[in-house]
Structure formats: structure tokens, C-alpha cells
KOLMARFI-342205 format. One record per atom (N, C-alpha, C): residue in one letter; chain; atom name; x, y, z. Coordinates in Angstrom, 2 decimals. Layout:
# KOLMARFI-342205
> nunu,rose,drennu,east,north,up
> A,A,CA,X,Y,Z;
...
END
This chain:
# KOLMARFI-342205
> nunu,rose,drennu,east,north,up
> M,A,N,-8.80,-5.30,39.79;
> M,A,CA,-9.00,-6.06,38.57;
> M,A,C,-8.51,-7.49,38.79;
> N,A,N,-9.17,-8.44,38.18;
> N,A,CA,-8.84,-9.84,38.35;
> N,A,C,-7.66,-10.22,37.45;
> N,A,N,-6.48,-10.30,38.05;
> N,A,CA,-5.29,-10.64,37.27;
> N,A,C,-5.24,-12.11,36.90;
> E,A,N,-6.10,-12.92,37.50;
> E,A,CA,-6.10,-14.34,37.22;
> E,A,C,-6.97,-14.70,36.02;
> F,A,N,-7.65,-13.71,35.43;
> F,A,CA,-8.50,-14.02,34.29;
> F,A,C,-7.63,-14.32,33.08;
> H,A,N,-7.72,-15.53,32.63;
> H,A,CA,-7.05,-15.94,31.41;
> H,A,C,-8.15,-16.13,30.38;
> P,A,N,-7.80,-16.34,29.15;
> P,A,CA,-8.87,-16.48,28.15;
> P,A,C,-9.67,-17.76,28.36;
> I,A,N,-10.05,-18.00,29.62;
> I,A,CA,-10.82,-19.19,29.96;
> I,A,C,-12.12,-19.21,29.18;
> G,A,N,-12.68,-18.05,28.96;
> G,A,CA,-13.90,-17.99,28.18;
> G,A,C,-13.70,-18.58,26.79;
> L,A,N,-12.59,-18.25,26.17;
> L,A,CA,-12.33,-18.79,24.84;
> L,A,C,-12.06,-20.29,24.92;
> S,A,N,-11.46,-20.75,26.00;
> S,A,CA,-11.27,-22.19,26.19;
> S,A,C,-12.61,-22.91,26.19;
> A,A,N,-13.58,-22.33,26.90;
> A,A,CA,-14.92,-22.93,26.97;
> A,A,C,-15.58,-22.90,25.60;
> I,A,N,-15.44,-21.79,24.89;
> I,A,CA,-16.02,-21.68,23.55;
> I,A,C,-15.39,-22.72,22.63;
> L,A,N,-14.07,-22.85,22.68;
> L,A,CA,-13.37,-23.83,21.85;
> L,A,C,-13.86,-25.24,22.15;
> G,A,N,-14.01,-25.56,23.42;
> G,A,CA,-14.49,-26.88,23.80;
> G,A,C,-15.87,-27.17,23.22;
> Q,A,N,-16.75,-26.18,23.30;
> Q,A,CA,-18.10,-26.37,22.76;
> Q,A,C,-18.07,-26.50,21.23;
> L,A,N,-17.24,-25.69,20.58;
> L,A,CA,-17.13,-25.78,19.12;
> L,A,C,-16.60,-27.15,18.70;
> K,A,N,-15.60,-27.65,19.40;
> K,A,CA,-15.04,-28.96,19.05;
> K,A,C,-16.09,-30.06,19.22;
> T,A,N,-16.87,-29.97,20.30;
> T,A,CA,-17.95,-30.95,20.51;
> T,A,C,-18.94,-30.91,19.36;
> M,A,N,-19.36,-29.72,19.00;
> M,A,CA,-20.36,-29.58,17.94;
> M,A,C,-19.79,-30.01,16.59;
> I,A,N,-18.60,-29.57,16.26;
> I,A,CA,-18.00,-29.87,14.96;
> I,A,C,-17.76,-31.38,14.81;
> S,A,N,-17.38,-32.03,15.89;
> S,A,CA,-17.13,-33.48,15.80;
> S,A,C,-18.41,-34.25,15.48;
> G,A,N,-19.56,-33.67,15.76;
> G,A,CA,-20.82,-34.34,15.48;
> G,A,C,-21.49,-33.93,14.18;
> L,A,N,-20.85,-33.07,13.42;
> L,A,CA,-21.45,-32.61,12.16;
> L,A,C,-21.44,-33.68,11.09;
> K,A,N,-22.55,-33.77,10.39;
> K,A,CA,-22.59,-34.61,9.19;
> K,A,C,-21.84,-33.87,8.08;
> P,A,N,-21.29,-34.60,7.10;
> P,A,CA,-20.60,-33.93,5.98;
> P,A,C,-21.51,-32.90,5.31;
> G,A,N,-20.96,-31.74,5.04;
> G,A,CA,-21.68,-30.68,4.35;
> G,A,C,-22.57,-29.83,5.24;
> M,A,N,-22.74,-30.22,6.50;
> M,A,CA,-23.66,-29.50,7.37;
> M,A,C,-23.09,-28.16,7.86;
> Y,A,N,-21.77,-28.06,7.93;
> Y,A,CA,-21.13,-26.84,8.43;
> Y,A,C,-21.52,-25.63,7.60;
> N,A,N,-21.61,-25.83,6.29;
> N,A,CA,-21.94,-24.69,5.42;
> N,A,C,-23.26,-24.88,4.68;
> Q,A,N,-24.17,-25.62,5.30;
> Q,A,CA,-25.52,-25.80,4.76;
> Q,A,C,-26.41,-24.65,5.21;
> A,A,N,-27.04,-23.98,4.26;
> A,A,CA,-27.99,-22.90,4.61;
> A,A,C,-29.17,-23.52,5.36;
> L,A,N,-29.49,-22.94,6.52;
> L,A,CA,-30.55,-23.47,7.36;
> L,A,C,-31.69,-22.47,7.48;
> E,A,N,-32.88,-22.92,7.17;
> E,A,CA,-34.05,-22.04,7.21;
> E,A,C,-34.24,-21.45,8.61;
> V,A,N,-34.04,-22.27,9.63;
> V,A,CA,-34.25,-21.80,11.01;
> V,A,C,-33.26,-20.68,11.38;
> L,A,N,-32.17,-20.57,10.63;
> L,A,CA,-31.19,-19.49,10.84;
> L,A,C,-31.31,-18.43,9.75;
> N,A,N,-32.50,-18.30,9.18;
> N,A,CA,-32.77,-17.34,8.11;
> N,A,C,-31.81,-17.49,6.93;
> G,A,N,-31.47,-18.73,6.63;
> G,A,CA,-30.60,-19.00,5.50;
> G,A,C,-29.12,-18.94,5.82;
> A,A,N,-28.78,-18.57,7.04;
> A,A,CA,-27.37,-18.56,7.44;
> A,A,C,-26.91,-20.00,7.67;
> T,A,N,-25.62,-20.15,7.82;
> T,A,CA,-25.05,-21.47,8.07;
> T,A,C,-24.41,-21.49,9.45;
> I,A,N,-24.16,-22.68,9.93;
> I,A,CA,-23.40,-22.81,11.19;
> I,A,C,-22.04,-22.16,11.00;
> G,A,N,-21.42,-22.39,9.85;
> G,A,CA,-20.11,-21.80,9.56;
> G,A,C,-20.11,-20.28,9.62;
> K,A,N,-21.18,-19.65,9.15;
> K,A,CA,-21.25,-18.18,9.20;
> K,A,C,-21.32,-17.69,10.64;
> H,A,N,-22.04,-18.41,11.49;
> H,A,CA,-22.10,-18.00,12.90;
> H,A,C,-20.74,-18.21,13.58;
> I,A,N,-20.07,-19.27,13.24;
> I,A,CA,-18.74,-19.51,13.81;
> I,A,C,-17.77,-18.45,13.31;
> R,A,N,-17.86,-18.10,12.03;
> R,A,CA,-16.99,-17.04,11.50;
> R,A,C,-17.26,-15.72,12.22;
> H,A,N,-18.51,-15.45,12.53;
> H,A,CA,-18.86,-14.22,13.23;
> H,A,C,-18.23,-14.19,14.62;
> I,A,N,-18.30,-15.30,15.34;
> I,A,CA,-17.65,-15.39,16.66;
> I,A,C,-16.15,-15.17,16.49;
> H,A,N,-15.58,-15.82,15.50;
> H,A,CA,-14.15,-15.69,15.20;
> H,A,C,-13.76,-14.22,15.00;
> D,A,N,-14.58,-13.51,14.22;
> D,A,CA,-14.27,-12.12,13.91;
> D,A,C,-14.18,-11.25,15.16;
> F,A,N,-15.01,-11.54,16.16;
> F,A,CA,-14.98,-10.74,17.38;
> F,A,C,-13.71,-11.01,18.17;
> Y,A,N,-13.30,-12.28,18.26;
> Y,A,CA,-12.04,-12.57,18.95;
> Y,A,C,-10.85,-11.98,18.19;
> K,A,N,-10.91,-12.05,16.89;
> K,A,CA,-9.84,-11.46,16.07;
> K,A,C,-9.77,-9.95,16.32;
> A,A,N,-10.93,-9.31,16.43;
> A,A,CA,-10.96,-7.86,16.68;
> A,A,C,-10.28,-7.52,18.01;
> V,A,N,-10.48,-8.36,19.02;
> V,A,CA,-9.85,-8.10,20.31;
> V,A,C,-8.33,-8.24,20.18;
> V,A,N,-7.87,-9.31,19.54;
> V,A,CA,-6.42,-9.53,19.39;
> V,A,C,-5.79,-8.40,18.59;
> E,A,N,-6.38,-8.07,17.45;
> E,A,CA,-5.80,-7.01,16.62;
> E,A,C,-5.93,-5.65,17.29;
> G,A,N,-7.04,-5.42,17.98;
> G,A,CA,-7.22,-4.15,18.68;
> G,A,C,-6.25,-3.98,19.82;
> A,A,N,-5.88,-5.07,20.46;
> A,A,CA,-4.89,-5.00,21.54;
> A,A,C,-3.56,-4.50,21.01;
> A,A,N,-3.26,-4.85,19.77;
> A,A,CA,-1.99,-4.44,19.16;
> A,A,C,-1.96,-2.96,18.85;
> D,A,N,-3.07,-2.41,18.36;
> D,A,CA,-3.05,-0.99,18.00;
> D,A,C,-3.83,-0.09,18.95;
> G,A,N,-4.43,-0.68,20.00;
> G,A,CA,-5.09,0.12,21.03;
> G,A,C,-6.53,0.50,20.72;
> I,A,N,-7.04,0.07,19.56;
> I,A,CA,-8.44,0.39,19.19;
> I,A,C,-9.12,-0.89,18.71;
> I,A,N,-10.18,-1.26,19.40;
> I,A,CA,-10.97,-2.43,18.99;
> I,A,C,-12.19,-1.92,18.25;
> D,A,N,-12.36,-2.45,17.04;
> D,A,CA,-13.50,-2.05,16.22;
> D,A,C,-14.19,-3.32,15.73;
> Y,A,N,-15.30,-3.67,16.38;
> Y,A,CA,-16.01,-4.90,16.04;
> Y,A,C,-16.73,-4.81,14.69;
> N,A,N,-16.88,-3.60,14.17;
> N,A,CA,-17.54,-3.45,12.87;
> N,A,C,-16.57,-3.60,11.70;
> R,A,N,-15.29,-3.55,11.97;
> R,A,CA,-14.27,-3.70,10.92;
> R,A,C,-13.84,-5.18,10.89;
> R,A,N,-14.59,-5.97,10.15;
> R,A,CA,-14.35,-7.41,10.13;
> R,A,C,-14.09,-7.88,8.70;
> D,A,N,-13.27,-8.91,8.58;
> D,A,CA,-12.93,-9.47,7.27;
> D,A,C,-14.06,-10.30,6.67;
> R,A,N,-14.82,-10.95,7.52;
> R,A,CA,-15.87,-11.87,7.08;
> R,A,C,-15.28,-12.91,6.11;
> D,A,N,-14.22,-13.54,6.58;
> D,A,CA,-13.45,-14.50,5.78;
> D,A,C,-14.27,-15.75,5.48;
> E,A,N,-14.61,-15.94,4.22;
> E,A,CA,-15.42,-17.09,3.82;
> E,A,C,-14.70,-18.42,4.04;
> A,A,N,-13.39,-18.40,4.09;
> A,A,CA,-12.66,-19.65,4.35;
> A,A,C,-13.02,-20.19,5.73;
> I,A,N,-13.19,-19.31,6.71;
> I,A,CA,-13.58,-19.71,8.07;
> I,A,C,-15.01,-20.27,8.03;
> E,A,N,-15.86,-19.65,7.21;
> E,A,CA,-17.26,-20.10,7.08;
> E,A,C,-17.37,-21.47,6.45;
> N,A,N,-16.38,-21.86,5.67;
> N,A,CA,-16.47,-23.10,4.90;
> N,A,C,-15.58,-24.23,5.40;
> S,A,N,-14.71,-23.95,6.36;
> S,A,CA,-13.79,-24.99,6.84;
> S,A,C,-13.79,-25.04,8.36;
> P,A,N,-14.43,-26.04,8.95;
> P,A,CA,-14.42,-26.15,10.41;
> P,A,C,-13.01,-26.36,10.95;
> D,A,N,-12.16,-27.08,10.21;
> D,A,CA,-10.79,-27.29,10.67;
> D,A,C,-10.02,-25.98,10.73;
> L,A,N,-10.15,-25.16,9.69;
> L,A,CA,-9.49,-23.86,9.68;
> L,A,C,-10.03,-22.98,10.81;
> A,A,N,-11.33,-22.99,11.02;
> A,A,CA,-11.93,-22.20,12.10;
> A,A,C,-11.33,-22.59,13.44;
> L,A,N,-11.25,-23.88,13.72;
> L,A,CA,-10.69,-24.32,15.01;
> L,A,C,-9.23,-23.91,15.15;
> R,A,N,-8.46,-24.02,14.07;
> R,A,CA,-7.04,-23.59,14.13;
> R,A,C,-6.94,-22.10,14.44;
> Q,A,N,-7.81,-21.31,13.82;
> Q,A,CA,-7.79,-19.85,14.07;
> Q,A,C,-8.17,-19.54,15.52;
> F,A,N,-9.19,-20.22,16.05;
> F,A,CA,-9.57,-20.00,17.45;
> F,A,C,-8.41,-20.36,18.38;
> E,A,N,-7.70,-21.42,18.07;
> E,A,CA,-6.55,-21.80,18.89;
> E,A,C,-5.45,-20.75,18.81;
> L,A,N,-5.26,-20.17,17.64;
> L,A,CA,-4.29,-19.08,17.48;
> L,A,C,-4.70,-17.88,18.33;
> W,A,N,-5.98,-17.47,18.25;
> W,A,CA,-6.42,-16.31,19.05;
> W,A,C,-6.29,-16.61,20.53;
> H,A,N,-6.56,-17.84,20.93;
> H,A,CA,-6.42,-18.22,22.34;
> H,A,C,-4.99,-18.00,22.81;
> A,A,N,-4.03,-18.48,22.03;
> A,A,CA,-2.62,-18.32,22.39;
> A,A,C,-2.24,-16.84,22.46;
> K,A,N,-2.72,-16.06,21.50;
> K,A,CA,-2.38,-14.63,21.49;
> K,A,C,-3.04,-13.90,22.67;
> L,A,N,-4.26,-14.27,23.01;
> L,A,CA,-4.93,-13.63,24.15;
> L,A,C,-4.24,-13.96,25.46;
> E,A,N,-3.75,-15.19,25.59;
> E,A,CA,-3.03,-15.58,26.80;
> E,A,C,-1.80,-14.71,27.02;
> A,A,N,-1.17,-14.27,25.93;
> A,A,CA,0.06,-13.50,26.02;
> A,A,C,-0.17,-12.02,26.34;
> L,A,N,-1.41,-11.56,26.25;
> L,A,CA,-1.70,-10.14,26.45;
> L,A,C,-1.76,-9.76,27.93;
> N,A,N,-1.44,-8.51,28.19;
> N,A,CA,-1.68,-7.95,29.52;
> N,A,C,-3.14,-7.54,29.56;
> K,A,N,-3.93,-8.30,30.31;
> K,A,CA,-5.38,-8.09,30.33;
> K,A,C,-5.78,-6.73,30.88;
> E,A,N,-4.91,-6.11,31.65;
> E,A,CA,-5.23,-4.81,32.25;
> E,A,C,-4.99,-3.64,31.31;
> N,A,N,-4.34,-3.89,30.18;
> N,A,CA,-4.08,-2.79,29.24;
> N,A,C,-5.39,-2.15,28.81;
> E,A,N,-5.36,-0.82,28.78;
> E,A,CA,-6.54,-0.10,28.31;
> E,A,C,-6.55,-0.07,26.79;
> V,A,N,-7.77,-0.06,26.25;
> V,A,CA,-7.98,0.08,24.82;
> V,A,C,-9.16,1.02,24.61;
> L,A,N,-9.30,1.49,23.41;
> L,A,CA,-10.50,2.22,23.03;
> L,A,C,-11.33,1.31,22.16;
> V,A,N,-12.65,1.37,22.34;
> V,A,CA,-13.56,0.59,21.53;
> V,A,C,-14.33,1.56,20.66;
> S,A,N,-14.28,1.33,19.37;
> S,A,CA,-15.02,2.15,18.42;
> S,A,C,-16.46,1.64,18.41;
> A,A,N,-17.39,2.52,18.77;
> A,A,CA,-18.79,2.11,18.88;
> A,A,C,-19.69,3.04,18.09;
> S,A,N,-20.61,2.44,17.36;
> S,A,CA,-21.61,3.20,16.61;
> S,A,C,-22.99,2.73,17.06;
> I,A,N,-23.87,3.67,17.30;
> I,A,CA,-25.22,3.33,17.70;
> I,A,C,-26.11,3.18,16.46;
> G,A,N,-26.01,4.09,15.54;
> G,A,CA,-26.83,4.04,14.33;
> G,A,C,-25.97,3.81,13.10;
> Y,A,N,-26.64,3.44,12.03;
> Y,A,CA,-25.96,3.12,10.78;
> Y,A,C,-25.11,4.28,10.27;
> E,A,N,-25.63,5.49,10.33;
> E,A,CA,-24.90,6.64,9.78;
> E,A,C,-24.18,7.47,10.83;
> D,A,N,-24.27,7.07,12.09;
> D,A,CA,-23.61,7.82,13.15;
> D,A,C,-22.10,7.66,13.08;
> K,A,N,-21.41,8.73,13.42;
> K,A,CA,-19.95,8.67,13.50;
> K,A,C,-19.59,7.87,14.76;
> P,A,N,-18.63,6.95,14.66;
> P,A,CA,-18.26,6.14,15.83;
> P,A,C,-17.77,7.00,17.00;
> T,A,N,-18.08,6.53,18.18;
> T,A,CA,-17.62,7.13,19.43;
> T,A,C,-16.56,6.21,20.00;
> M,A,N,-15.57,6.77,20.64;
> M,A,CA,-14.53,5.95,21.28;
> M,A,C,-14.85,5.82,22.76;
> I,A,N,-14.87,4.58,23.24;
> I,A,CA,-15.18,4.28,24.63;
> I,A,C,-13.97,3.59,25.24;
> K,A,N,-13.59,4.02,26.44;
> K,A,CA,-12.46,3.39,27.14;
> K,A,C,-12.87,2.02,27.67;
> S,A,N,-11.94,1.08,27.56;
> S,A,CA,-12.19,-0.26,28.07;
> S,A,C,-10.84,-0.90,28.39;
> S,A,N,-10.86,-2.19,28.62;
> S,A,CA,-9.62,-2.94,28.86;
> S,A,C,-9.67,-4.22,28.03;
> I,A,N,-8.52,-4.82,27.86;
> I,A,CA,-8.46,-6.09,27.14;
> I,A,C,-9.32,-7.12,27.85;
> E,A,N,-9.22,-7.17,29.17;
> E,A,CA,-9.98,-8.14,29.95;
> E,A,C,-11.48,-7.97,29.73;
> R,A,N,-11.96,-6.75,29.76;
> R,A,CA,-13.39,-6.48,29.57;
> R,A,C,-13.83,-6.89,28.16;
> E,A,N,-13.01,-6.62,27.17;
> E,A,CA,-13.37,-6.96,25.80;
> E,A,C,-13.29,-8.47,25.55;
> M,A,N,-12.40,-9.16,26.25;
> M,A,CA,-12.38,-10.61,26.18;
> M,A,C,-13.69,-11.17,26.74;
> M,A,N,-14.16,-10.56,27.82;
> M,A,CA,-15.42,-11.00,28.41;
> M,A,C,-16.58,-10.70,27.47;
> Y,A,N,-16.54,-9.56,26.80;
> Y,A,CA,-17.58,-9.22,25.82;
> Y,A,C,-17.60,-10.24,24.69;
> A,A,N,-16.42,-10.58,24.16;
> A,A,CA,-16.36,-11.55,23.07;
> A,A,C,-16.92,-12.91,23.52;
> Y,A,N,-16.63,-13.27,24.76;
> Y,A,CA,-17.16,-14.52,25.31;
> Y,A,C,-18.69,-14.47,25.40;
> D,A,N,-19.23,-13.42,26.00;
> D,A,CA,-20.69,-13.28,26.13;
> D,A,C,-21.36,-13.30,24.76;
> H,A,N,-20.77,-12.60,23.81;
> H,A,CA,-21.29,-12.54,22.46;
> H,A,C,-21.28,-13.95,21.83;
> A,A,N,-20.19,-14.68,22.05;
> A,A,CA,-20.06,-16.02,21.49;
> A,A,C,-21.11,-16.97,22.05;
> I,A,N,-21.39,-16.87,23.34;
> I,A,CA,-22.39,-17.75,23.97;
> I,A,C,-23.73,-17.61,23.26;
> H,A,N,-24.12,-16.38,22.94;
> H,A,CA,-25.40,-16.17,22.27;
> H,A,C,-25.40,-16.77,20.86;
> H,A,N,-24.28,-16.68,20.18;
> H,A,CA,-24.21,-17.29,18.85;
> H,A,C,-24.17,-18.81,18.94;
> L,A,N,-23.55,-19.34,19.99;
> L,A,CA,-23.58,-20.79,20.17;
> L,A,C,-25.01,-21.28,20.38;
> A,A,N,-25.81,-20.49,21.08;
> A,A,CA,-27.22,-20.87,21.26;
> A,A,C,-27.93,-20.94,19.91;
> L,A,N,-27.63,-19.99,19.03;
> L,A,CA,-28.22,-20.03,17.68;
> L,A,C,-27.69,-21.23,16.89;
> I,A,N,-26.40,-21.50,17.02;
> I,A,CA,-25.80,-22.65,16.35;
> I,A,C,-26.48,-23.93,16.81;
> K,A,N,-26.76,-24.03,18.11;
> K,A,CA,-27.42,-25.23,18.64;
> K,A,C,-28.79,-25.41,17.99;
> I,A,N,-29.53,-24.33,17.84;
> I,A,CA,-30.84,-24.40,17.19;
> I,A,C,-30.69,-24.91,15.76;
> G,A,N,-29.71,-24.36,15.03;
> G,A,CA,-29.47,-24.79,13.66;
> G,A,C,-29.03,-26.24,13.59;
> F,A,N,-28.09,-26.62,14.43;
> F,A,CA,-27.56,-27.99,14.46;
> F,A,C,-28.68,-28.98,14.71;
> E,A,N,-29.48,-28.72,15.75;
> E,A,CA,-30.50,-29.69,16.14;
> E,A,C,-31.70,-29.69,15.19;
> S,A,N,-31.89,-28.61,14.44;
> S,A,CA,-32.99,-28.59,13.47;
> S,A,C,-32.70,-29.46,12.26;
> A,A,N,-31.41,-29.68,11.98;
> A,A,CA,-31.02,-30.41,10.77;
> A,A,C,-30.31,-31.72,11.09;
> H,A,N,-30.36,-32.14,12.33;
> H,A,CA,-29.55,-33.26,12.77;
> H,A,C,-30.34,-34.07,13.78;
> D,A,N,-30.20,-35.38,13.75;
> D,A,CA,-30.90,-36.20,14.72;
> D,A,C,-30.16,-36.29,16.05;
> Q,A,N,-28.95,-35.81,16.10;
> Q,A,CA,-28.14,-35.80,17.32;
> Q,A,C,-28.43,-34.54,18.12;
> R,A,N,-28.34,-34.62,19.43;
> R,A,CA,-28.53,-33.47,20.31;
> R,A,C,-27.18,-33.06,20.89;
> L,A,N,-27.00,-31.76,21.04;
> L,A,CA,-25.80,-31.24,21.70;
> L,A,C,-26.02,-31.25,23.21;
> P,A,N,-24.94,-31.17,23.98;
> P,A,CA,-25.11,-31.16,25.44;
> P,A,C,-26.04,-30.04,25.90;
> A,A,N,-26.74,-30.28,26.99;
> A,A,CA,-27.72,-29.32,27.51;
> A,A,C,-27.10,-27.96,27.80;
> D,A,N,-25.82,-27.93,28.16;
> D,A,CA,-25.17,-26.66,28.51;
> D,A,C,-24.54,-25.95,27.30;
> F,A,N,-24.67,-26.52,26.12;
> F,A,CA,-24.10,-25.92,24.92;
> F,A,C,-24.80,-24.59,24.65;
> G,A,N,-24.02,-23.51,24.57;
> G,A,CA,-24.58,-22.19,24.26;
> G,A,C,-25.39,-21.58,25.38;
> V,A,N,-25.16,-22.03,26.60;
> V,A,CA,-25.88,-21.49,27.75;
> V,A,C,-24.89,-20.71,28.62;
> A,A,N,-25.27,-19.50,29.00;
> A,A,CA,-24.40,-18.65,29.81;
> A,A,C,-24.19,-19.27,31.20;
> P,A,N,-22.99,-19.10,31.76;
> P,A,CA,-22.73,-19.64,33.09;
> P,A,C,-23.73,-19.16,34.14;
> S,A,N,-24.16,-17.91,34.05;
> S,A,CA,-25.13,-17.41,35.04;
> S,A,C,-26.44,-18.18,34.95;
> T,A,N,-26.85,-18.56,33.75;
> T,A,CA,-28.07,-19.35,33.57;
> T,A,C,-27.87,-20.75,34.13;
> L,A,N,-26.71,-21.34,33.89;
> L,A,CA,-26.42,-22.66,34.44;
> L,A,C,-26.46,-22.64,35.96;
> H,A,N,-25.88,-21.59,36.56;
> H,A,CA,-25.90,-21.45,38.03;
> H,A,C,-27.33,-21.29,38.52;
> H,A,N,-28.13,-20.52,37.82;
> H,A,CA,-29.52,-20.30,38.20;
> H,A,C,-30.30,-21.62,38.16;
> H,A,N,-30.09,-22.40,37.12;
> H,A,CA,-30.79,-23.69,36.99;
> H,A,C,-30.36,-24.67,38.07;
> K,A,N,-29.10,-24.58,38.48;
> K,A,CA,-28.57,-25.46,39.51;
> K,A,C,-29.22,-25.18,40.88;
> K,A,N,-29.59,-23.92,41.12;
> K,A,CA,-30.20,-23.54,42.40;
> K,A,C,-31.62,-24.08,42.55;
> K,A,N,-32.28,-24.35,41.42;
> K,A,CA,-33.68,-24.80,41.47;
> K,A,C,-33.81,-26.19,42.01;
END
């Protein structure tokens, strides 16, 4: 197992969020966007937040449940609060033993009883990162649909895709 893995993924996510948030026009963070089916940039950021929170809280009790989320509207409506929370989760993730095993509560169908799957903190941190990248891609679509400014080309792009493009 890679003992050198730190929450670098969350560092990258935080950097991208700060870049995007610094370019937001007033009111755009919680503006319903048609291209996002009426969702807001803030709702997507809150969703990313909820997954990192699930990892931190799950590390404490040994069970990560991504379906048990607060969906805190304050995070959806305040970019400053969202960034502070991400910084808090980053600090807490850095303090964790990444090799610790956890159980992940997983449901395949709406009415199915959850199954417990063995995992590790490190693996779930990577999952939260991968999940966040996909939501950043959606955020980029929303941002650029309602804004004359463009985000960096690598915003919301997975590292493997960036490496692939570099080889061309």
C-alpha cells in the first residue's frame, strides 16, 4: 500500500474550487442553471463536500455510508463556508491512518438492503477524489454556460485523461 498518499486529491480539488469560486459573478453560486437540470454550482459543490465528509466521519466509526448525507443548504449557498469545510476535511484526512480498514455501506437498488464491502481509508479517499472530478466537469459546464469567462482547460479533467492528452 502507498503510505505516501496524502489527501493530495483533495488539495487538487480545493485548488480547482478556489479558482472557480474566485471567478464567480455575484449570485452565480446558487443560480439555478438549465444546463444542470435546474441544479446550481453550489449544489454540486455541496455534493462533493458530502462525500468527503462521509469519508471523515466513516473513518471515525468504521463505516462509510455515502447515502447518509446531510445535504446542508448552507454549503450550497455559501462558497466561503464550502471552502472552509473542505479545508477542515483536508486537515482531518491528513491526520488519518490511510491503511485503516473500513466498511462501505453499498446499495445497488432503491429498495435493496445495503451490503457491507471492505475497503480502506486510502481507497475511499481516492473514490471521493474520482467522484469530485466528475462533478467538477459538470460545474465547468454550468459555469461556462452562464459566464463569459472560461475555466482552465484541466478543470474537472481526470489526471489519466490529462496524461493521455499529453502523449498525443
